[in-house]
N, CA, C and O atoms as a Maestro MAE file, in Angstrom:
{
 s_m_m2io_version
 :::
 2.0.0
}

f_m_ct {
 s_m_title
 :::
 protein
 m_atom[304] {
  # First column is atom index #
  i_m_mmod_type
  r_m_x_coord
  r_m_y_coord
  r_m_z_coord
  i_m_residue_number
  s_m_chain_name
  s_m_pdb_residue_name
  s_m_pdb_atom_name
  i_m_atomic_number
  :::
  1 25 -13.791 9.241 10.915 1 A "UNK " " N  " 7
  2 3 -14.015 8.106 10.042 1 A "UNK " " CA " 6
  3 2 -15.495 8.085 9.666 1 A "UNK " " C  " 6
  4 15 -16.373 8.199 10.522 1 A "UNK " " O  " 8
  5 25 -15.744 7.941 8.390 2 A "UNK " " N  " 7
  6 3 -17.101 7.804 7.877 2 A "UNK " " CA " 6
  7 2 -17.442 6.320 7.821 2 A "UNK " " C  " 6
  8 15 -16.662 5.532 7.285 2 A "UNK " " O  " 8
  9 25 -18.571 5.931 8.353 3 A "UNK " " N  " 7
  10 3 -19.005 4.529 8.333 3 A "UNK " " CA " 6
  11 2 -20.275 4.444 7.505 3 A "UNK " " C  " 6
  12 15 -21.251 5.148 7.765 3 A "UNK " " O  " 8
  13 25 -20.249 3.566 6.497 4 A "UNK " " N  " 7
  14 3 -21.381 3.411 5.591 4 A "UNK " " CA " 6
  15 2 -21.838 1.958 5.567 4 A "UNK " " C  " 6
  16 15 -21.027 1.040 5.692 4 A "UNK " " O  " 8
  17 25 -23.119 1.761 5.409 5 A "UNK " " N  " 7
  18 3 -23.669 0.421 5.194 5 A "UNK " " CA " 6
  19 2 -23.954 0.268 3.712 5 A "UNK " " C  " 6
  20 15 -24.526 1.165 3.094 5 A "UNK " " O  " 8
  21 25 -23.562 -0.854 3.140 6 A "UNK " " N  " 7
  22 3 -23.772 -1.117 1.723 6 A "UNK " " CA " 6
  23 2 -24.198 -2.572 1.557 6 A "UNK " " C  " 6
  24 15 -23.860 -3.425 2.378 6 A "UNK " " O  " 8
  25 25 -24.930 -2.842 0.508 7 A "UNK " " N  " 7
  26 3 -25.329 -4.203 0.154 7 A "UNK " " CA " 6
  27 2 -24.560 -4.612 -1.096 7 A "UNK " " C  " 6
  28 15 -23.901 -3.782 -1.723 7 A "UNK " " O  " 8
  29 25 -24.642 -5.884 -1.457 8 A "UNK " " N  " 7
  30 3 -23.957 -6.389 -2.639 8 A "UNK " " CA " 6
  31 2 -24.362 -5.563 -3.860 8 A "UNK " " C  " 6
  32 15 -25.533 -5.227 -4.042 8 A "UNK " " O  " 8
  33 25 -23.379 -5.247 -4.682 9 A "UNK " " N  " 7
  34 3 -23.493 -4.453 -5.910 9 A "UNK " " CA " 6
  35 2 -23.719 -2.959 -5.664 9 A "UNK " " C  " 6
  36 15 -23.846 -2.197 -6.623 9 A "UNK " " O  " 8
  37 25 -23.769 -2.528 -4.415 10 A "UNK " " N  " 7
  38 3 -23.850 -1.095 -4.151 10 A "UNK " " CA " 6
  39 2 -22.436 -0.521 -4.153 10 A "UNK " " C  " 6
  40 15 -21.464 -1.233 -3.901 10 A "UNK " " O  " 8
  41 25 -22.336 0.758 -4.438 11 A "UNK " " N  " 7
  42 3 -21.038 1.393 -4.646 11 A "UNK " " CA " 6
  43 2 -20.825 2.560 -3.684 11 A "UNK " " C  " 6
  44 15 -21.761 3.103 -3.098 11 A "UNK " " O  " 8
  45 25 -19.560 2.913 -3.554 12 A "UNK " " N  " 7
  46 3 -19.138 4.092 -2.808 12 A "UNK " " CA " 6
  47 2 -18.193 4.861 -3.726 12 A "UNK " " C  " 6
  48 15 -17.263 4.274 -4.278 12 A "UNK " " O  " 8
  49 25 -18.409 6.140 -3.895 13 A "UNK " " N  " 7
  50 3 -17.533 6.989 -4.710 13 A "UNK " " CA " 6
  51 2 -16.589 7.756 -3.794 13 A "UNK " " C  " 6
  52 15 -16.997 8.283 -2.759 13 A "UNK " " O  " 8
  53 25 -15.326 7.811 -4.190 14 A "UNK " " N  " 7
  54 3 -14.329 8.617 -3.494 14 A "UNK " " CA " 6
  55 2 -13.782 9.588 -4.528 14 A "UNK " " C  " 6
  56 15 -13.068 9.186 -5.447 14 A "UNK " " O  " 8
  57 25 -14.110 10.849 -4.381 15 A "UNK " " N  " 7
  58 3 -13.727 11.840 -5.388 15 A "UNK " " CA " 6
  59 2 -14.386 11.506 -6.717 15 A "UNK " " C  " 6
  60 15 -15.420 10.840 -6.760 15 A "UNK " " O  " 8
  61 25 -13.783 11.972 -7.791 16 A "UNK " " N  " 7
  62 3 -14.335 11.735 -9.126 16 A "UNK " " CA " 6
  63 2 -13.840 10.440 -9.745 16 A "UNK " " C  " 6
  64 15 -14.465 9.915 -10.667 16 A "UNK " " O  " 8
  65 25 -12.708 9.910 -9.241 17 A "UNK " " N  " 7
  66 3 -12.011 8.848 -9.955 17 A "UNK " " CA " 6
  67 2 -12.022 7.473 -9.298 17 A "UNK " " C  " 6
  68 15 -11.591 6.500 -9.917 17 A "UNK " " O  " 8
  69 25 -12.496 7.368 -8.079 18 A "UNK " " N  " 7
  70 3 -12.396 6.088 -7.365 18 A "UNK " " CA " 6
  71 2 -13.790 5.591 -6.995 18 A "UNK " " C  " 6
  72 15 -14.610 6.327 -6.448 18 A "UNK " " O  " 8
  73 25 -14.033 4.314 -7.312 19 A "UNK " " N  " 7
  74 3 -15.307 3.684 -6.983 19 A "UNK " " CA " 6
  75 2 -15.038 2.368 -6.263 19 A "UNK " " C  " 6
  76 15 -14.265 1.540 -6.744 19 A "UNK " " O  " 8
  77 25 -15.666 2.178 -5.126 20 A "UNK " " N  " 7
  78 3 -15.618 0.915 -4.401 20 A "UNK " " CA " 6
  79 2 -16.956 0.222 -4.610 20 A "UNK " " C  " 6
  80 15 -18.008 0.847 -4.478 20 A "UNK " " O  " 8
  81 25 -16.922 -1.073 -4.936 21 A "UNK " " N  " 7
  82 3 -18.140 -1.844 -5.146 21 A "UNK " " CA " 6
  83 2 -18.122 -3.048 -4.219 21 A "UNK " " C  " 6
  84 15 -17.123 -3.765 -4.148 21 A "UNK " " O  " 8
  85 25 -19.214 -3.274 -3.514 22 A "UNK " " N  " 7
  86 3 -19.332 -4.461 -2.672 22 A "UNK " " CA " 6
  87 2 -19.644 -5.627 -3.604 22 A "UNK " " C  " 6
  88 15 -20.695 -5.653 -4.245 22 A "UNK " " O  " 8
  89 25 -18.741 -6.579 -3.675 23 A "UNK " " N  " 7
  90 3 -18.862 -7.704 -4.602 23 A "UNK " " CA " 6
  91 2 -19.565 -8.892 -3.943 23 A "UNK " " C  " 6
  92 15 -20.451 -9.509 -4.534 23 A "UNK " " O  " 8
  93 25 -19.160 -9.199 -2.717 24 A "UNK " " N  " 7
  94 3 -19.691 -10.389 -2.047 24 A "UNK " " CA " 6
  95 2 -19.591 -10.219 -0.542 24 A "UNK " " C  " 6
  96 15 -18.645 -9.611 -0.039 24 A "UNK " " O  " 8
  97 25 -20.559 -10.753 0.168 25 A "UNK " " N  " 7
  98 3 -20.530 -10.782 1.624 25 A "UNK " " CA " 6
  99 2 -20.775 -12.232 2.024 25 A "UNK " " C  " 6
  100 15 -21.815 -12.813 1.714 25 A "UNK " " O  " 8
  101 25 -19.795 -12.802 2.718 26 A "UNK " " N  " 7
  102 3 -19.927 -14.196 3.150 26 A "UNK " " CA " 6
  103 2 -19.419 -14.299 4.577 26 A "UNK " " C  " 6
  104 15 -18.214 -14.222 4.815 26 A "UNK " " O  " 8
  105 25 -20.327 -14.473 5.525 27 A "UNK " " N  " 7
  106 3 -19.931 -14.536 6.932 27 A "UNK " " CA " 6
  107 2 -19.302 -13.227 7.359 27 A "UNK " " C  " 6
  108 15 -19.903 -12.161 7.225 27 A "UNK " " O  " 8
  109 25 -18.076 -13.315 7.878 28 A "UNK " " N  " 7
  110 3 -17.392 -12.102 8.342 28 A "UNK " " CA " 6
  111 2 -16.423 -11.565 7.294 28 A "UNK " " C  " 6
  112 15 -15.566 -10.740 7.613 28 A "UNK " " O  " 8
  113 25 -16.545 -12.019 6.051 29 A "UNK " " N  " 7
  114 3 -15.656 -11.566 4.987 29 A "UNK " " CA " 6
  115 2 -16.435 -10.791 3.929 29 A "UNK " " C  " 6
  116 15 -17.509 -11.211 3.496 29 A "UNK " " O  " 8
  117 25 -15.882 -9.666 3.525 30 A "UNK " " N  " 7
  118 3 -16.500 -8.828 2.500 30 A "UNK " " CA " 6
  119 2 -15.497 -8.680 1.359 30 A "UNK " " C  " 6
  120 15 -14.334 -8.355 1.596 30 A "UNK " " O  " 8
  121 25 -15.939 -8.915 0.128 31 A "UNK " " N  " 7
  122 3 -15.082 -8.697 -1.043 31 A "UNK " " CA " 6
  123 2 -15.469 -7.366 -1.658 31 A "UNK " " C  " 6
  124 15 -16.641 -7.104 -1.930 31 A "UNK " " O  " 8
  125 25 -14.457 -6.526 -1.872 32 A "UNK " " N  " 7
  126 3 -14.665 -5.177 -2.382 32 A "UNK " " CA " 6
  127 2 -13.886 -5.017 -3.680 32 A "UNK " " C  " 6
  128 15 -12.706 -5.362 -3.747 32 A "UNK " " O  " 8
  129 25 -14.539 -4.499 -4.700 33 A "UNK " " N  " 7
  130 3 -13.867 -4.158 -5.944 33 A "UNK " " CA " 6
  131 2 -13.469 -2.697 -5.917 33 A "UNK " " C  " 6
  132 15 -14.235 -1.851 -5.455 33 A "UNK " " O  " 8
  133 25 -12.277 -2.393 -6.408 34 A "UNK " " N  " 7
  134 3 -11.775 -1.023 -6.425 34 A "UNK " " CA " 6
  135 2 -11.500 -0.619 -7.870 34 A "UNK " " C  " 6
  136 15 -10.713 -1.264 -8.563 34 A "UNK " " O  " 8
  137 25 -12.147 0.441 -8.314 35 A "UNK " " N  " 7
  138 3 -11.868 1.033 -9.623 35 A "UNK " " CA " 6
  139 2 -11.180 2.365 -9.371 35 A "UNK " " C  " 6
  140 15 -11.750 3.263 -8.751 35 A "UNK " " O  " 8
  141 25 -9.948 2.485 -9.858 36 A "UNK " " N  " 7
  142 3 -9.168 3.705 -9.651 36 A "UNK " " CA " 6
  143 2 -8.200 3.857 -10.813 36 A "UNK " " C  " 6
  144 15 -7.847 2.873 -11.463 36 A "UNK " " O  " 8
  145 25 -7.770 5.083 -11.076 37 A "UNK " " N  " 7
  146 3 -6.763 5.292 -12.116 37 A "UNK " " CA " 6
  147 2 -5.491 4.508 -11.784 37 A "UNK " " C  " 6
  148 15 -5.196 4.261 -10.615 37 A "UNK " " O  " 8
  149 25 -4.748 4.124 -12.805 38 A "UNK " " N  " 7
  150 3 -3.511 3.373 -12.584 38 A "UNK " " CA " 6
  151 2 -2.504 4.158 -11.754 38 A "UNK " " C  " 6
  152 15 -1.624 3.567 -11.128 38 A "UNK " " O  " 8
  153 25 -2.622 5.466 -11.743 39 A "UNK " " N  " 7
  154 3 -1.690 6.294 -10.978 39 A "UNK " " CA " 6
  155 2 -1.964 6.232 -9.473 39 A "UNK " " C  " 6
  156 15 -1.134 6.666 -8.675 39 A "UNK " " O  " 8
  157 25 -3.113 5.699 -9.087 40 A "UNK " " N  " 7
  158 3 -3.467 5.578 -7.669 40 A "UNK " " CA " 6
  159 2 -3.063 4.190 -7.198 40 A "UNK " " C  " 6
  160 15 -3.542 3.187 -7.727 40 A "UNK " " O  " 8
  161 25 -2.193 4.130 -6.216 41 A "UNK " " N  " 7
  162 3 -1.763 2.842 -5.673 41 A "UNK " " CA " 6
  163 2 -2.783 2.390 -4.630 41 A "UNK " " C  " 6
  164 15 -3.177 3.158 -3.752 41 A "UNK " " O  " 8
  165 25 -3.199 1.139 -4.743 42 A "UNK " " N  " 7
  166 3 -4.186 0.573 -3.817 42 A "UNK " " CA " 6
  167 2 -3.563 -0.661 -3.174 42 A "UNK " " C  " 6
  168 15 -3.157 -1.586 -3.878 42 A "UNK " " O  " 8
  169 25 -3.483 -0.683 -1.845 43 A "UNK " " N  " 7
  170 3 -2.897 -1.793 -1.103 43 A "UNK " " CA " 6
  171 2 -3.811 -2.191 0.049 43 A "UNK " " C  " 6
  172 15 -4.567 -1.372 0.569 43 A "UNK " " O  " 8
  173 25 -3.730 -3.453 0.437 44 A "UNK " " N  " 7
  174 3 -4.303 -3.859 1.723 44 A "UNK " " CA " 6
  175 2 -3.428 -3.229 2.803 44 A "UNK " " C  " 6
  176 15 -2.230 -3.042 2.589 44 A "UNK " " O  " 8
  177 25 -3.994 -2.902 3.941 45 A "UNK " " N  " 7
  178 3 -3.238 -2.200 4.992 45 A "UNK " " CA " 6
  179 2 -1.993 -2.966 5.411 45 A "UNK " " C  " 6
  180 15 -0.938 -2.359 5.591 45 A "UNK " " O  " 8
  181 25 -2.087 -4.293 5.572 46 A "UNK " " N  " 7
  182 3 -0.935 -5.061 6.026 46 A "UNK " " CA " 6
  183 2 0.181 -5.070 4.973 46 A "UNK " " C  " 6
  184 15 1.358 -5.107 5.330 46 A "UNK " " O  " 8
  185 25 -0.168 -5.039 3.705 47 A "UNK " " N  " 7
  186 3 0.835 -4.963 2.642 47 A "UNK " " CA " 6
  187 2 1.480 -3.570 2.649 47 A "UNK " " C  " 6
  188 15 2.698 -3.450 2.524 47 A "UNK " " O  " 8
  189 25 0.677 -2.538 2.793 48 A "UNK " " N  " 7
  190 3 1.194 -1.171 2.871 48 A "UNK " " CA " 6
  191 2 2.178 -1.035 4.035 48 A "UNK " " C  " 6
  192 15 3.246 -0.442 3.882 48 A "UNK " " O  " 8
  193 25 1.816 -1.588 5.199 49 A "UNK " " N  " 7
  194 3 2.701 -1.523 6.370 49 A "UNK " " CA " 6
  195 2 4.018 -2.240 6.106 49 A "UNK " " C  " 6
  196 15 5.077 -1.753 6.502 49 A "UNK " " O  " 8
  197 25 3.964 -3.396 5.439 50 A "UNK " " N  " 7
  198 3 5.186 -4.143 5.124 50 A "UNK " " CA " 6
  199 2 6.073 -3.354 4.164 50 A "UNK " " C  " 6
  200 15 7.294 -3.331 4.323 50 A "UNK " " O  " 8
  201 25 5.473 -2.718 3.185 51 A "UNK " " N  " 7
  202 3 6.238 -1.900 2.230 51 A "UNK " " CA " 6
  203 2 6.912 -0.745 2.958 51 A "UNK " " C  " 6
  204 15 8.086 -0.456 2.726 51 A "UNK " " O  " 8
  205 25 6.163 -0.087 3.841 52 A "UNK " " N  " 7
  206 3 6.732 1.030 4.603 52 A "UNK " " CA " 6
  207 2 7.909 0.570 5.447 52 A "UNK " " C  " 6
  208 15 8.930 1.255 5.510 52 A "UNK " " O  " 8
  209 25 7.780 -0.587 6.099 53 A "UNK " " N  " 7
  210 3 8.863 -1.117 6.936 53 A "UNK " " CA " 6
  211 2 10.096 -1.420 6.097 53 A "UNK " " C  " 6
  212 15 11.216 -1.096 6.493 53 A "UNK " " O  " 8
  213 25 9.892 -2.040 4.936 54 A "UNK " " N  " 7
  214 3 11.012 -2.351 4.046 54 A "UNK " " CA " 6
  215 2 11.698 -1.072 3.554 54 A "UNK " " C  " 6
  216 15 12.925 -1.008 3.482 54 A "UNK " " O  " 8
  217 25 10.901 -0.065 3.220 55 A "UNK " " N  " 7
  218 3 11.477 1.201 2.760 55 A "UNK " " CA " 6
  219 2 12.299 1.870 3.858 55 A "UNK " " C  " 6
  220 15 13.375 2.405 3.591 55 A "UNK " " O  " 8
  221 25 11.799 1.841 5.081 56 A "UNK " " N  " 7
  222 3 12.544 2.443 6.201 56 A "UNK " " CA " 6
  223 2 13.845 1.688 6.436 56 A "UNK " " C  " 6
  224 15 14.889 2.298 6.668 56 A "UNK " " O  " 8
  225 25 13.784 0.360 6.375 57 A "UNK " " N  " 7
  226 3 14.994 -0.447 6.583 57 A "UNK " " CA " 6
  227 2 16.009 -0.180 5.475 57 A "UNK " " C  " 6
  228 15 17.204 -0.062 5.743 57 A "UNK " " O  " 8
  229 25 15.543 -0.086 4.242 58 A "UNK " " N  " 7
  230 3 16.445 0.168 3.118 58 A "UNK " " CA " 6
  231 2 17.070 1.555 3.220 58 A "UNK " " C  " 6
  232 15 18.229 1.740 2.849 58 A "UNK " " O  " 8
  233 25 16.321 2.522 3.716 59 A "UNK " " N  " 7
  234 3 16.838 3.882 3.843 59 A "UNK " " CA " 6
  235 2 17.939 3.968 4.890 59 A "UNK " " C  " 6
  236 15 18.775 4.870 4.846 59 A "UNK " " O  " 8
  237 25 17.939 3.034 5.828 60 A "UNK " " N  " 7
  238 3 18.955 3.043 6.879 60 A "UNK " " CA " 6
  239 2 20.237 2.346 6.456 60 A "UNK " " C  " 6
  240 15 21.262 2.484 7.123 60 A "UNK " " O  " 8
  241 25 20.196 1.600 5.358 61 A "UNK " " N  " 7
  242 3 21.404 0.941 4.864 61 A "UNK " " CA " 6
  243 2 22.304 1.973 4.196 61 A "UNK " " C  " 6
  244 15 21.817 2.886 3.530 61 A "UNK " " O  " 8
  245 25 23.605 1.830 4.371 62 A "UNK " " N  " 7
  246 3 24.505 2.764 3.690 62 A "UNK " " CA " 6
  247 2 24.464 2.546 2.180 62 A "UNK " " C  " 6
  248 15 24.275 1.423 1.713 62 A "UNK " " O  " 8
  249 25 24.640 3.615 1.431 63 A "UNK " " N  " 7
  250 3 24.635 3.480 -0.026 63 A "UNK " " CA " 6
  251 2 25.974 2.915 -0.501 63 A "UNK " " C  " 6
  252 15 26.922 2.796 0.275 63 A "UNK " " O  " 8
  253 25 26.035 2.571 -1.785 64 A "UNK " " N  " 7
  254 3 27.212 1.918 -2.353 64 A "UNK " " CA " 6
  255 2 28.459 2.799 -2.283 64 A "UNK " " C  " 6
  256 15 29.557 2.300 -2.039 64 A "UNK " " O  " 8
  257 25 28.296 4.099 -2.494 65 A "UNK " " N  " 7
  258 3 29.442 5.019 -2.436 65 A "UNK " " CA " 6
  259 2 30.027 5.061 -1.024 65 A "UNK " " C  " 6
  260 15 31.247 5.086 -0.856 65 A "UNK " " O  " 8
  261 25 29.163 5.068 -0.015 66 A "UNK " " N  " 7
  262 3 29.641 5.082 1.370 66 A "UNK " " CA " 6
  263 2 30.384 3.797 1.688 66 A "UNK " " C  " 6
  264 15 31.433 3.822 2.330 66 A "UNK " " O  " 8
  265 25 29.838 2.668 1.236 67 A "UNK " " N  " 7
  266 3 30.491 1.393 1.472 67 A "UNK " " CA " 6
  267 2 31.859 1.338 0.805 67 A "UNK " " C  " 6
  268 15 32.820 0.822 1.376 67 A "UNK " " O  " 8
  269 25 31.936 1.873 -0.401 68 A "UNK " " N  " 7
  270 3 33.195 1.889 -1.136 68 A "UNK " " CA " 6
  271 2 34.240 2.718 -0.395 68 A "UNK " " C  " 6
  272 15 35.398 2.313 -0.288 68 A "UNK " " O  " 8
  273 25 33.832 3.874 0.114 69 A "UNK " " N  " 7
  274 3 34.755 4.752 0.848 69 A "UNK " " CA " 6
  275 2 35.227 4.075 2.132 69 A "UNK " " C  " 6
  276 15 36.405 4.163 2.478 69 A "UNK " " O  " 8
  277 25 34.335 3.409 2.833 70 A "UNK " " N  " 7
  278 3 34.710 2.714 4.078 70 A "UNK " " CA " 6
  279 2 35.657 1.560 3.762 70 A "UNK " " C  " 6
  280 15 36.628 1.336 4.485 70 A "UNK " " O  " 8
  281 25 35.379 0.836 2.694 71 A "UNK " " N  " 7
  282 3 36.232 -0.276 2.281 71 A "UNK " " CA " 6
  283 2 37.645 0.200 1.978 71 A "UNK " " C  " 6
  284 15 38.614 -0.446 2.376 71 A "UNK " " O  " 8
  285 25 37.774 1.327 1.275 72 A "UNK " " N  " 7
  286 3 39.099 1.892 0.963 72 A "UNK " " CA " 6
  287 2 39.846 2.270 2.231 72 A "UNK " " C  " 6
  288 15 41.051 2.042 2.344 72 A "UNK " " O  " 8
  289 25 39.121 2.854 3.190 73 A "UNK " " N  " 7
  290 3 39.768 3.244 4.456 73 A "UNK " " CA " 6
  291 2 40.237 2.021 5.221 73 A "UNK " " C  " 6
  292 15 41.305 2.045 5.833 73 A "UNK " " O  " 8
  293 25 39.464 0.968 5.197 74 A "UNK " " N  " 7
  294 3 39.829 -0.242 5.932 74 A "UNK " " CA " 6
  295 2 41.033 -0.957 5.311 74 A "UNK " " C  " 6
  296 15 41.782 -1.632 6.018 74 A "UNK " " O  " 8
  297 25 41.221 -0.814 4.001 75 A "UNK " " N  " 7
  298 3 42.341 -1.464 3.321 75 A "UNK " " CA " 6
  299 2 43.666 -0.775 3.605 75 A "UNK " " C  " 6
  300 15 44.721 -1.378 3.411 75 A "UNK " " O  " 8
  301 25 43.637 0.460 4.054 76 A "UNK " " N  " 7
  302 3 44.875 1.213 4.330 76 A "UNK " " CA " 6
  303 2 45.556 0.725 5.574 76 A "UNK " " C  " 6
  304 15 46.605 1.248 5.948 76 A "UNK " " O  " 8
  :::
 }
 m_bond[303] {
  # First column is bond index #
  i_m_from
  i_m_to
  i_m_order
  :::
  1 1 2 1
  2 2 3 1
  3 3 4 2
  4 3 5 1
  5 5 6 1
  6 6 7 1
  7 7 8 2
  8 7 9 1
  9 9 10 1
  10 10 11 1
  11 11 12 2
  12 11 13 1
  13 13 14 1
  14 14 15 1
  15 15 16 2
  16 15 17 1
  17 17 18 1
  18 18 19 1
  19 19 20 2
  20 19 21 1
  21 21 22 1
  22 22 23 1
  23 23 24 2
  24 23 25 1
  25 25 26 1
  26 26 27 1
  27 27 28 2
  28 27 29 1
  29 29 30 1
  30 30 31 1
  31 31 32 2
  32 31 33 1
  33 33 34 1
  34 34 35 1
  35 35 36 2
  36 35 37 1
  37 37 38 1
  38 38 39 1
  39 39 40 2
  40 39 41 1
  41 41 42 1
  42 42 43 1
  43 43 44 2
  44 43 45 1
  45 45 46 1
  46 46 47 1
  47 47 48 2
  48 47 49 1
  49 49 50 1
  50 50 51 1
  51 51 52 2
  52 51 53 1
  53 53 54 1
  54 54 55 1
  55 55 56 2
  56 55 57 1
  57 57 58 1
  58 58 59 1
  59 59 60 2
  60 59 61 1
  61 61 62 1
  62 62 63 1
  63 63 64 2
  64 63 65 1
  65 65 66 1
  66 66 67 1
  67 67 68 2
  68 67 69 1
  69 69 70 1
  70 70 71 1
  71 71 72 2
  72 71 73 1
  73 73 74 1
  74 74 75 1
  75 75 76 2
  76 75 77 1
  77 77 78 1
  78 78 79 1
  79 79 80 2
  80 79 81 1
  81 81 82 1
  82 82 83 1
  83 83 84 2
  84 83 85 1
  85 85 86 1
  86 86 87 1
  87 87 88 2
  88 87 89 1
  89 89 90 1
  90 90 91 1
  91 91 92 2
  92 91 93 1
  93 93 94 1
  94 94 95 1
  95 95 96 2
  96 95 97 1
  97 97 98 1
  98 98 99 1
  99 99 100 2
  100 99 101 1
  101 101 102 1
  102 102 103 1
  103 103 104 2
  104 103 105 1
  105 105 106 1
  106 106 107 1
  107 107 108 2
  108 107 109 1
  109 109 110 1
  110 110 111 1
  111 111 112 2
  112 111 113 1
  113 113 114 1
  114 114 115 1
  115 115 116 2
  116 115 117 1
  117 117 118 1
  118 118 119 1
  119 119 120 2
  120 119 121 1
  121 121 122 1
  122 122 123 1
  123 123 124 2
  124 123 125 1
  125 125 126 1
  126 126 127 1
  127 127 128 2
  128 127 129 1
  129 129 130 1
  130 130 131 1
  131 131 132 2
  132 131 133 1
  133 133 134 1
  134 134 135 1
  135 135 136 2
  136 135 137 1
  137 137 138 1
  138 138 139 1
  139 139 140 2
  140 139 141 1
  141 141 142 1
  142 142 143 1
  143 143 144 2
  144 143 145 1
  145 145 146 1
  146 146 147 1
  147 147 148 2
  148 147 149 1
  149 149 150 1
  150 150 151 1
  151 151 152 2
  152 151 153 1
  153 153 154 1
  154 154 155 1
  155 155 156 2
  156 155 157 1
  157 157 158 1
  158 158 159 1
  159 159 160 2
  160 159 161 1
  161 161 162 1
  162 162 163 1
  163 163 164 2
  164 163 165 1
  165 165 166 1
  166 166 167 1
  167 167 168 2
  168 167 169 1
  169 169 170 1
  170 170 171 1
  171 171 172 2
  172 171 173 1
  173 173 174 1
  174 174 175 1
  175 175 176 2
  176 175 177 1
  177 177 178 1
  178 178 179 1
  179 179 180 2
  180 179 181 1
  181 181 182 1
  182 182 183 1
  183 183 184 2
  184 183 185 1
  185 185 186 1
  186 186 187 1
  187 187 188 2
  188 187 189 1
  189 189 190 1
  190 190 191 1
  191 191 192 2
  192 191 193 1
  193 193 194 1
  194 194 195 1
  195 195 196 2
  196 195 197 1
  197 197 198 1
  198 198 199 1
  199 199 200 2
  200 199 201 1
  201 201 202 1
  202 202 203 1
  203 203 204 2
  204 203 205 1
  205 205 206 1
  206 206 207 1
  207 207 208 2
  208 207 209 1
  209 209 210 1
  210 210 211 1
  211 211 212 2
  212 211 213 1
  213 213 214 1
  214 214 215 1
  215 215 216 2
  216 215 217 1
  217 217 218 1
  218 218 219 1
  219 219 220 2
  220 219 221 1
  221 221 222 1
  222 222 223 1
  223 223 224 2
  224 223 225 1
  225 225 226 1
  226 226 227 1
  227 227 228 2
  228 227 229 1
  229 229 230 1
  230 230 231 1
  231 231 232 2
  232 231 233 1
  233 233 234 1
  234 234 235 1
  235 235 236 2
  236 235 237 1
  237 237 238 1
  238 238 239 1
  239 239 240 2
  240 239 241 1
  241 241 242 1
  242 242 243 1
  243 243 244 2
  244 243 245 1
  245 245 246 1
  246 246 247 1
  247 247 248 2
  248 247 249 1
  249 249 250 1
  250 250 251 1
  251 251 252 2
  252 251 253 1
  253 253 254 1
  254 254 255 1
  255 255 256 2
  256 255 257 1
  257 257 258 1
  258 258 259 1
  259 259 260 2
  260 259 261 1
  261 261 262 1
  262 262 263 1
  263 263 264 2
  264 263 265 1
  265 265 266 1
  266 266 267 1
  267 267 268 2
  268 267 269 1
  269 269 270 1
  270 270 271 1
  271 271 272 2
  272 271 273 1
  273 273 274 1
  274 274 275 1
  275 275 276 2
  276 275 277 1
  277 277 278 1
  278 278 279 1
  279 279 280 2
  280 279 281 1
  281 281 282 1
  282 282 283 1
  283 283 284 2
  284 283 285 1
  285 285 286 1
  286 286 287 1
  287 287 288 2
  288 287 289 1
  289 289 290 1
  290 290 291 1
  291 291 292 2
  292 291 293 1
  293 293 294 1
  294 294 295 1
  295 295 296 2
  296 295 297 1
  297 297 298 1
  298 298 299 1
  299 299 300 2
  300 299 301 1
  301 301 302 1
  302 302 303 1
  303 303 304 2
  :::
 }
}
């Protein structure tokens, strides 16, 4: 992990296309601006974790075709 110190309005570049800007520092909270191409998805870690959990749960659900086949078997 790279650790950097930055002041308000200072920037961090990630590759050619992503720029992080320190917008505000207030107490223990830091506001960061992210400039990235629309093709790059940017999430807070807790939101990313929730999305991953939902995707895993959805992947474990049977698809509609499987449900239909099971329903037909149960009706016999």
